[in-house]
C-alpha positions in Angstrom: -6.6 53.2 -46.3 -2.9 53.6 -47.0 -2.9 57.2 -45.8 -4.6 56.2 -42.5 -2.1 53.4 -42.1 0.8 55.8 -42.8 -0.6 58.3 -40.2 -1.0 55.5 -37.6 2.6 54.2 -38.2 3.9 57.8 -37.9 2.2 58.3 -34.5 3.4 54.9 -33.3 7.0 55.7 -34.4 6.9 59.2 -32.7 5.4 57.7 -29.5 8.0 55.0 -29.3 10.7 57.5 -30.0 9.7 59.7 -27.1 9.6 56.6 -24.8 13.1 55.6 -25.9 14.7 59.0 -25.2 16.4 57.9 -21.9 18.0 54.9 -23.6 18.7 56.5 -27.0 22.3 57.3 -26.3 23.1 53.7 -25.3 21.2 52.3 -28.2 22.9 54.7 -30.7 26.3 53.8 -29.3 25.7 50.1 -29.7 24.0 50.2 -33.1 26.4 52.6 -34.7 29.5 51.7 -32.8 30.2 55.2 -31.6 31.0 55.6 -27.9 30.5 59.4 -28.0 26.7 59.1 -28.0 26.9 57.4 -24.6 29.8 59.5 -23.4 27.9 62.7 -24.2 24.7 61.4 -22.7 22.9 64.7 -22.0 23.9 66.2 -25.4 22.7 63.1 -27.2 19.3 63.2 -25.3 18.8 66.8 -26.3 19.7 66.0 -29.9 17.3 63.1 -29.8 14.4 65.3 -28.7 15.2 67.8 -31.4 15.4 65.0 -33.9 12.0 63.6 -32.8 10.4 67.1 -33.0 11.8 67.5 -36.5 10.4 64.1 -37.5 7.0 65.3 -36.4 7.2 68.1 -38.9 6.7 65.7 -41.9 9.6 63.4 -42.6 8.1 60.5 -40.7 4.8 60.7 -42.5 6.7 61.1 -45.8 8.6 58.0 -45.1 5.6 55.8 -44.3 3.4 57.3 -47.1 5.9 57.7 -49.9 9.1 55.8 -49.2 8.1 52.6 -47.5 6.8 51.0 -50.6 3.8 53.2 -51.1 4.9 55.2 -54.2 5.4 52.8 -57.1 6.6 55.4 -59.6 8.3 58.7 -59.1 6.9 60.9 -61.9 9.7 63.5 -61.8 13.3 63.2 -63.0 15.6 64.5 -60.3 19.1 65.8 -61.2 22.0 67.3 -59.3 24.3 66.1 -56.6 24.8 66.6 -52.9 26.8 69.7 -51.8 26.7 68.8 -48.1 24.6 71.8 -47.1 22.7 69.7 -44.4 19.3 71.2 -45.3 17.9 67.7 -46.1 18.8 66.5 -42.7 15.6 67.9 -41.3 16.9 71.4 -41.7 20.1 70.7 -39.6 18.1 69.0 -36.8 19.1 65.4 -37.4 20.9 64.0 -34.4 23.5 62.3 -36.6 24.5 65.4 -38.6 28.1 66.4 -38.1 30.0 69.5 -39.2 32.5 68.8 -42.0 34.0 72.2 -42.6 32.8 75.7 -43.4 29.0 75.4 -43.9 29.5 71.8 -44.9 27.9 68.8 -43.1 28.1 65.1 -43.2 26.0 62.2 -42.0 27.6 60.5 -38.9 26.0 57.2 -39.8 26.3 57.4 -43.6 28.2 54.1 -43.8 25.8 52.2 -41.5 23.7 49.5 -43.3 20.7 50.7 -41.2 20.8 54.1 -42.9 19.6 52.5 -46.2 16.2 51.9 -44.6 15.8 55.4 -43.5 14.2 58.4 -45.2 17.7 59.8 -45.8 18.5 57.3 -48.6 15.5 58.4 -50.6 16.3 62.1 -50.8 15.1 63.7 -53.0 12.1 61.6 -54.0 10.2 64.4 -55.7 10.1 68.2 -56.1 8.3 68.6 -52.8 11.4 67.3 -51.0 13.6 69.7 -52.8 11.3 72.7 -52.0 10.7 71.6 -48.3 14.4 71.7 -47.5 15.3 74.4 -50.0 18.0 72.2 -51.5 20.5 74.3 -53.4 21.8 71.5 -55.7 19.0 69.1 -56.7 16.3 70.0 -59.1 13.5 68.5 -61.1 14.5 68.2 -64.7 11.6 68.9 -67.1 13.4 68.4 -70.4 14.9 71.9 -70.3 17.3 71.1 -67.4 16.3 74.2 -65.6 16.1 74.2 -61.8 12.6 74.6 -60.2 14.1 76.5 -57.3 16.6 79.3 -57.3 20.2 78.3 -56.7 22.2 80.8 -54.7 26.0 80.9 -54.7 27.8 79.7 -51.6 28.7 82.4 -49.1 32.4 83.0 -48.6 
């Protein structure tokens, strides 16, 4: 039953998101106090559509199934720290992702209280998250403190 409810909530969210695309720049400007979303209306609409398409690839379902109170215990111990690669931001498709230097990215709404309720605040929840986004810095610790995915050195 929970899985069906998660699927229904995911479809409802995606449907509402598509309906809100024309007003998304204005809403984002008001909610996050950033004029540029409205000033760059067409760009924000394009980014919104890309964001919604990326949500359809799994993050929305993951949120409703695993994050929104469905998983009571996370069986894996995650270690590491963020290196600002941007992979976890729906593989660089999040509309709020902003460049922060050479191959570094930052969340444009990181300090918003609304961000806490998003999927972003839970990354990584388990090893599947790390593998999905090929995160170079977080890993599942299995007592030996060895990463479960290969970590490649940063390109210079």
